[in-house]
C-alpha positions as CSV (number, residue, x, y, z in Angstrom):
1,M,225.5,173.4,-44.9
2,R,227.1,171.6,-41.7
3,H,228.5,168.2,-42.3
4,P,226.2,165.3,-40.7
5,E,229.4,164.2,-38.5
6,S,229.6,167.6,-37.1
7,R,225.7,167.6,-36.5
8,R,226.1,164.2,-34.5
9,D,228.9,165.6,-32.3
10,T,226.9,168.5,-31.5
11,L,224.1,166.4,-30.5
12,R,226.2,164.2,-28.4
13,R,227.7,167.3,-26.6
14,A,224.1,168.6,-25.9
15,S,223.1,165.3,-24.6
16,V,226.1,165.2,-22.1
17,V,225.2,168.8,-21.0
18,W,221.6,167.9,-20.3
19,I,222.4,164.8,-18.5
20,F,224.9,166.7,-16.3
21,L,222.2,169.4,-15.6
22,A,219.7,166.7,-14.8
23,L,222.0,165.1,-12.5
24,A,222.9,168.4,-10.8
25,A,219.0,169.2,-10.4
26,G,218.6,165.8,-8.9
27,I,221.4,166.4,-6.4
28,A,220.0,169.7,-5.5
29,C,216.5,168.2,-5.0
30,A,218.0,165.6,-2.8
31,A,220.1,168.0,-0.7
32,P,218.3,168.6,2.6
33,S,216.9,172.0,3.4
34,A,217.7,173.7,6.5
35,R,214.1,173.4,7.9
36,E,214.0,169.6,7.0
37,V,217.3,169.1,9.0
38,A,216.0,171.3,12.0
39,S,212.7,169.5,12.0
40,G,214.3,166.0,12.1
41,L,216.8,166.9,14.8
42,A,214.0,168.7,16.9
43,G,211.8,165.7,16.4
44,L,214.2,163.5,18.5
45,G,213.3,165.5,21.4
46,P,215.4,167.4,24.1
47,R,219.2,166.6,23.6
48,P,221.1,167.5,26.9
49,D,224.4,165.9,27.5
50,G,224.2,162.2,28.3
51,A,220.5,161.9,27.2
52,K,219.4,158.8,25.3
53,T,218.6,161.0,22.3
54,Q,222.3,161.8,22.0
55,D,223.1,158.7,20.0
56,K,220.2,159.2,17.8
57,A,221.1,162.8,17.1
58,V,224.6,161.9,16.3
59,A,223.4,159.0,13.9
60,F,221.0,161.4,12.3
61,L,223.5,164.2,11.7
62,V,226.2,161.9,10.3
63,D,223.7,160.6,7.8
64,T,222.4,163.9,6.8
65,L,226.0,165.4,6.3
66,R,226.7,162.5,4.1
67,R,223.6,163.2,2.0
68,A,224.7,166.7,1.8
69,G,227.8,165.7,-0.1
70,L,230.2,166.1,2.8
71,R,233.3,163.8,3.2
72,D,235.1,162.4,6.0
73,V,232.0,162.6,8.1
74,R,232.7,161.4,11.7
75,A,231.6,161.6,15.4
76,V,234.5,162.7,17.6
77,P,234.3,162.6,21.4
78,V,236.0,165.4,23.4
79,A,239.2,164.0,25.0
80,A,238.5,165.7,28.4
81,R,234.7,164.8,28.3
82,P,234.0,161.8,26.3
83,S,230.3,162.1,26.9
84,V,230.5,165.3,24.7
85,V,230.5,164.3,21.1
86,N,230.9,166.6,18.1
87,V,229.9,165.8,14.6
88,E,231.9,167.1,11.5
89,G,232.5,166.7,7.9
90,V,234.4,168.4,5.1
91,L,234.2,169.7,1.5
92,P,237.7,169.5,0.3
93,G,239.0,172.7,-1.5
94,E,242.1,173.4,-3.5
95,T,244.1,174.0,-0.4
96,D,244.1,172.8,3.3
97,R,243.4,176.2,4.5
98,E,239.9,176.0,6.1
99,I,236.5,177.9,6.6
100,I,234.3,176.6,9.3
101,L,230.6,176.6,9.4
102,S,229.4,175.7,12.9
103,G,226.3,175.3,15.2
104,H,225.4,173.1,18.1
105,Y,223.1,170.0,18.2
106,D,222.5,169.7,22.0
107,S,219.6,171.4,23.8
108,V,218.4,172.2,27.3
109,K,216.3,169.6,29.2
110,Q,213.2,171.7,29.0
111,G,212.7,171.7,25.2
112,P,213.4,170.2,22.0
113,G,215.6,173.0,20.9
114,A,214.3,173.6,17.3
115,G,215.4,177.2,17.3
116,D,218.3,176.7,19.8
117,D,220.0,175.4,18.0
118,A,218.7,172.7,15.4
119,S,218.0,175.6,13.1
120,G,221.6,176.5,13.2
121,C,222.8,172.8,12.3
122,G,220.2,172.8,9.5
123,L,221.5,176.1,8.2
124,A,225.1,174.8,8.2
125,I,224.4,171.6,6.4
126,A,222.1,173.3,3.8
127,A,224.6,175.9,2.9
128,A,227.3,173.2,2.7
129,A,225.1,171.3,0.3
130,H,224.7,174.3,-1.9
131,L,228.4,175.0,-1.7
132,A,229.3,171.3,-2.8
133,G,228.1,171.9,-6.4
134,T,231.0,174.3,-7.2
135,P,234.7,174.2,-6.4
136,L,236.1,176.0,-3.4
137,H,239.7,177.3,-2.9
138,H,239.5,176.7,0.8
139,T,238.3,173.5,2.4
140,L,234.9,174.0,4.2
141,R,234.5,172.2,7.4
142,V,231.2,171.8,9.1
143,I,231.1,171.3,12.9
144,L,228.0,170.5,14.8
145,F,229.2,171.0,18.6
146,D,227.7,169.2,21.5
147,G,227.8,170.6,25.1
148,E,227.2,174.1,24.2
149,E,224.3,174.7,26.8
150,T,226.5,173.4,29.7
151,G,229.5,175.7,28.9
152,L,230.8,175.4,25.4
153,H,232.3,172.1,26.2
154,G,232.3,170.8,22.6
155,S,233.8,173.9,20.9
156,R,236.4,174.3,23.7
157,G,237.5,170.8,23.6
158,W,237.7,170.8,19.7
159,V,239.8,173.9,19.4
160,E,242.1,173.0,22.3
161,S,242.9,169.8,20.6
162,L,244.2,171.6,17.5
163,S,248.0,172.3,17.1
164,P,248.9,175.9,16.5
165,A,249.7,175.1,12.8
166,A,246.2,173.7,12.5
167,R,244.6,176.7,14.1
168,D,246.7,179.0,11.8
169,R,245.2,177.2,8.7
170,I,241.6,178.3,9.7
171,L,240.7,181.5,8.0
172,A,237.4,182.1,10.0
173,D,234.5,180.3,11.7
174,V,230.9,181.4,10.8
175,N,228.8,180.2,13.8
176,L,225.0,179.9,13.2
177,E,222.7,180.2,16.3
178,M,218.9,180.4,16.7
179,V,217.9,181.4,13.2
180,G,214.7,181.2,11.2
181,W,212.1,181.7,13.9
182,A,209.2,183.8,13.0
183,G,208.7,187.0,14.6
184,S,212.5,187.9,14.6
185,T,213.1,191.7,14.5
186,G,215.9,190.8,11.9
187,P,219.1,189.0,11.0
188,T,222.0,189.9,13.3
189,I,225.7,189.7,13.5
190,H,227.1,189.2,16.9
191,A,230.8,190.1,17.5
192,I,231.1,189.6,21.2
193,P,234.6,190.5,22.7
194,V,235.9,187.7,24.7
195,V,239.2,187.3,26.8
196,S,242.0,185.8,24.8
197,K,243.6,182.4,26.0
198,L,246.8,182.8,24.0
199,E,249.9,183.2,26.0
200,E,251.1,186.3,24.2
201,D,247.6,187.9,24.5
202,R,246.5,186.5,27.7
203,K,243.7,188.7,29.6
204,K,243.5,190.9,26.5
205,R,240.0,191.4,25.1
206,V,239.6,190.4,21.4
207,T,236.7,190.7,19.2
208,T,235.5,189.6,15.7
209,P,237.8,191.4,13.2
210,G,236.1,194.1,11.0
211,W,237.0,192.1,7.8
212,L,234.9,189.2,9.0
213,V,231.9,191.3,9.9
214,R,232.4,193.0,6.4
215,A,232.2,189.6,4.7
216,A,229.0,188.8,6.5
217,L,227.4,192.2,5.7
218,E,228.3,191.9,2.0
219,G,227.3,188.3,1.7
220,G,223.7,189.2,3.3
221,L,223.5,192.2,1.0
222,S,224.1,190.2,-2.2
223,A,221.6,187.7,-1.2
224,G,218.9,190.3,-0.3
225,W,219.2,189.7,3.3
226,L,220.2,192.7,5.2
227,L,222.2,192.0,8.4
228,H,222.9,194.4,11.2
229,L,225.6,194.3,13.8
230,A,224.5,193.7,17.4
231,D,220.9,194.7,17.2
232,P,218.5,195.4,14.2
233,R,216.8,198.3,15.9
234,H,219.4,199.8,18.0
235,P,222.7,198.9,16.3
236,L,225.0,201.7,17.6
237,A,223.7,201.6,21.1
238,M,224.4,197.8,21.3
239,Q,227.8,198.2,19.8
240,L,228.6,200.7,22.6
241,L,227.4,198.2,25.2
242,L,229.4,195.3,23.8
243,R,232.5,197.5,23.7
244,G,232.1,199.3,27.0
245,T,231.0,196.3,29.3
246,R,231.4,192.6,29.5
247,V,228.0,191.1,28.2
248,R,226.8,187.9,29.9
249,F,226.1,186.0,26.8
250,G,228.2,183.7,24.6
251,A,228.2,181.2,21.8
252,D,230.6,178.6,20.4
253,S,232.4,181.1,18.3
254,D,233.7,182.5,21.7
255,S,235.8,179.4,22.1
256,L,237.6,179.9,18.6
257,Q,238.0,183.6,19.0
258,A,239.7,183.0,22.5
259,Q,242.2,180.9,20.7
260,G,243.1,183.3,18.0
261,I,240.7,181.9,15.3
262,P,238.5,184.8,14.0
263,A,234.9,183.9,14.5
264,V,231.4,185.5,14.2
265,T,228.0,184.3,15.1
266,L,224.9,184.8,13.0
267,S,221.5,184.8,14.5
268,D,217.9,185.9,14.4
269,S,218.0,186.8,18.0
270,S,219.6,189.9,19.6
271,F,220.1,191.0,23.1
272,F,217.2,193.3,23.1
273,A,214.8,190.8,21.3
274,L,215.5,187.3,22.2
275,D,213.3,184.5,20.9
276,P,210.5,184.4,23.4
277,V,210.4,180.5,23.6
278,Y,214.2,180.4,24.3
279,H,214.9,177.4,26.4
280,R,211.2,176.4,26.7
281,P,209.1,173.4,25.7
282,A,207.4,175.5,23.0
283,D,210.7,175.6,21.0
284,T,209.5,173.3,18.4
285,A,210.0,173.0,14.6
286,D,206.6,174.4,13.6
287,R,207.8,177.9,14.6
288,L,210.6,177.9,12.1
289,D,209.9,179.7,8.8
290,A,211.1,177.9,5.8
291,G,211.4,181.1,3.7
292,R,213.5,182.8,6.3
293,L,215.7,179.8,6.5
294,D,216.1,179.8,2.7
295,A,217.0,183.4,2.8
296,W,219.7,182.7,5.5
297,T,221.0,179.7,3.4
298,R,221.6,182.2,0.5
299,A,223.2,184.7,2.7
300,V,225.5,182.1,4.4
301,V,226.6,180.7,1.1
302,A,227.3,184.2,-0.3
303,T,229.4,185.0,3.0
304,V,231.5,181.7,2.5
305,R,232.2,182.6,-1.1
306,R,233.4,186.0,-0.1
307,L,235.8,184.6,2.5
308,D,236.8,182.0,-0.1
309,G,238.1,184.8,-2.1
310,L,240.6,185.9,0.6
311,G,244.2,184.4,0.1
312,S,244.8,184.7,3.9
313,R,243.6,186.5,6.9
314,P,243.6,190.2,6.4
315,A,245.2,192.5,9.1
316,P,243.3,192.4,12.2
317,E,240.6,195.3,12.9
318,D,239.4,195.2,16.5
319,D,238.5,198.7,16.9
320,Y,235.6,199.7,14.4
321,L,231.9,200.6,14.3
322,V,229.3,199.7,11.7
323,L,227.4,202.5,10.7
324,A,224.8,202.6,7.7
325,G,225.9,199.1,6.9
326,H,229.5,200.1,6.4
327,V,232.5,199.1,8.6
328,W,234.4,202.2,9.8
329,S,237.9,201.5,11.1
330,R,239.5,203.1,14.2
331,W,241.4,205.5,11.9
332,A,238.4,206.5,9.8
333,L,236.6,207.4,13.0
334,A,239.6,209.2,14.3
335,G,239.9,211.2,11.1
336,I,236.1,212.3,11.3
337,G,236.8,213.5,14.9
338,L,240.0,215.4,14.0
339,A,238.4,217.0,10.9
340,L,235.5,218.2,13.1
341,A,237.9,219.6,15.7
342,V,239.9,221.5,13.1
343,L,236.7,223.1,11.6
344,L,235.5,224.2,14.9
345,L,238.9,225.8,15.7
346,L,238.9,227.5,12.4
347,Q,235.5,228.8,12.8
348,Y,235.7,230.2,16.4
349,R,239.5,230.9,16.3
350,L,240.7,230.5,19.9
351,Q,237.3,231.1,21.3
352,G,236.1,227.9,23.1
353,W,239.1,226.0,22.2
354,P,239.0,223.5,25.0
355,F,236.1,221.4,23.5
356,P,237.8,220.9,19.9
357,V,241.1,220.1,21.5
358,L,239.5,217.6,23.8
359,L,237.4,216.2,21.0
360,A,240.5,215.6,19.0
361,A,242.4,213.9,21.9
362,A,239.4,211.5,22.4
363,S,238.9,210.8,18.9
364,V,242.6,209.6,18.7
365,I,242.6,207.6,21.9
366,A,239.1,206.2,21.8
367,P,237.4,206.9,18.6
368,T,234.8,204.1,18.9
369,L,233.6,205.7,22.2
370,A,234.2,209.4,21.3
371,I,232.6,209.7,18.0
372,P,229.2,208.2,18.9
373,L,229.0,210.3,22.2
374,L,230.5,213.6,20.8
375,W,229.5,213.9,17.3
376,L,226.2,215.7,17.9
377,A,227.9,218.3,20.2
378,A,230.5,218.8,17.5
379,L,227.9,219.5,14.8
380,L,225.9,221.6,17.0
381,G,228.9,223.7,17.9
382,F,228.9,225.1,14.4
383,V,225.8,227.1,15.4
384,R,225.7,228.8,18.7
385,P,222.1,230.2,19.4
386,G,221.7,233.4,21.2
387,G,219.4,233.8,24.4
388,R,219.5,231.8,27.5
389,W,216.8,229.2,26.7
390,G,218.3,228.7,23.1
391,R,221.8,227.9,24.7
392,T,220.2,225.7,27.4
393,L,218.3,223.7,24.5
394,W,221.7,223.4,22.6
395,T,223.5,222.2,25.7
396,G,220.9,219.5,26.6
397,L,221.0,218.2,22.9
398,G,224.8,218.1,22.9
399,L,224.6,216.0,26.0
400,L,221.9,213.7,24.8
401,P,224.1,210.8,23.4
402,F,226.0,210.5,26.6
403,L,222.9,210.6,28.8
404,L,221.3,207.9,26.6
405,Y,224.5,205.9,27.0
406,L,224.4,206.2,30.7
407,L,220.8,205.1,30.7
408,L,221.7,202.1,28.5
409,L,224.3,201.0,30.8
410,A,222.0,201.3,33.9
411,G,219.3,199.2,32.2
412,A,221.8,196.6,31.1
413,F,223.2,196.3,34.5
414,A,219.7,196.2,36.0
415,A,218.7,193.4,33.6
416,R,222.0,191.4,34.4
417,L,222.9,191.7,30.7
418,S,226.2,193.2,31.5
419,S,228.9,193.6,34.1
420,W,231.2,196.5,34.6
421,K,234.2,195.5,32.9
422,S,235.1,197.8,30.0
423,G,236.2,196.5,26.6
424,Y,238.1,199.6,25.6
425,Q,241.8,199.2,25.9
426,E,242.2,202.9,26.7
427,S,238.8,202.9,28.4
428,W,239.4,205.2,31.4
429,T,241.6,207.7,29.5
430,G,239.0,207.8,26.7
431,A,236.2,208.0,29.1
432,A,237.8,210.9,30.9
433,L,238.4,212.8,27.7
434,V,234.9,212.3,26.7
435,V,233.5,213.6,29.9
436,A,235.9,216.5,29.9
437,A,235.0,217.4,26.4
438,L,231.3,217.5,27.3
439,V,232.0,219.8,30.4
440,A,233.9,221.9,28.1
441,W,231.1,221.9,25.5
442,T,228.6,222.8,28.3
443,L,230.7,225.8,29.6
444,A,231.4,227.0,25.9
445,M,227.5,227.0,25.2
446,R,226.7,228.8,28.5
447,R,229.5,231.5,28.3
448,A,230.7,231.9,24.7
449,P,228.9,234.5,22.4
450,A,226.5,233.5,19.7
451,A,228.1,232.5,16.3
452,A,227.4,235.8,14.7
453,A,229.3,237.7,17.4
454,A,232.2,235.1,17.5
455,L,233.7,236.7,14.2
456,P,234.9,240.2,13.9
457,D,232.7,242.7,12.5
458,R,233.2,243.6,8.7
459,P,234.0,247.2,8.1
460,A,231.3,249.2,6.6
461,S,231.4,249.7,2.8
């Protein structure tokens, strides 16, 4: 039998636990949801720079950040443009290294900007409120930028005010833009290449590193919220467009990425499926889906926790493709191309050797371009059909990815989505090798014998 004194101690401990759980539940209930914040912010009306609603929006966000449990909440005017006022707060971690959640609270004059981007502000605050309940290794900073619609003035002013040491302390920025609107084709990761503004890398095109994209993919997957890179319906095509041209879109993450801070934007809009009320008076809070925003909140929280588990920035990965939800590095893609080239050479000996050799060269120099455009031709090369029409069909199928890519480029230029400035560091060499490989493929299909005839006849038994 337990001693009465021990029983009383147990009851006291149980009471303390229940009180703690009750307080935690009360805090969780009091924490603002993403839709509540977005509705309150959009309810103030349009919020362009210098509008009368700006002060009300700042006061609303300062109060909401404090209610969410953030500390050192403040409104900070941009030094070069005092009319642009950013709002920020922090959740202190074990170290002074930081992870940033960002969005922008300004809107265009034409509408209240519930989706663009009161929704992103609400999501950043709601995610921070959830993260406030457990300790973090990194300090989490929530920044709600002003002046995004007129040229990213808030984010540019903020990052330019940082010292090099302060920039190096930032692990990554997760920017939230246009989320939660009903009818979206799916949650999207935007990794848009930008021109670096660092002296040592000036004019070089830099993009969201693969490890940051991987964290977002894994965070969404663990929360049951499947994200896609670039576009939910046409992810590979959009990745090629992003890396092969300069896309005429941007977000606050661009400002940080250009200054050497890894950054990514998460959104419910993609380039092929933009919110239909984008920058219109109909962009009101009633269009936002509470369940969708809750799913986004879980995904962002999971993404931050994955980033928080990193001790420092991993090695940069600029050349990669996301295929089947997995980040394939430059070297993995090059290995696939080399393996296909070697197998083709082994199967056909020296017959039709130009295509495998050019495939290998293109895979090493520009794998993120070569593999998507040459993989089908390489696989079809293992079976060479006989007959004129069979070879014509095979030739057309092998050229299909390249022809679709050209069609995509033409459509993007016609719609003014892109301008002709390549994102590939070895673009012209890589493109020339891809075209040469396809020419070699066409000649091989037209002239070479069928697969059965390519090998020497076996002696009769």
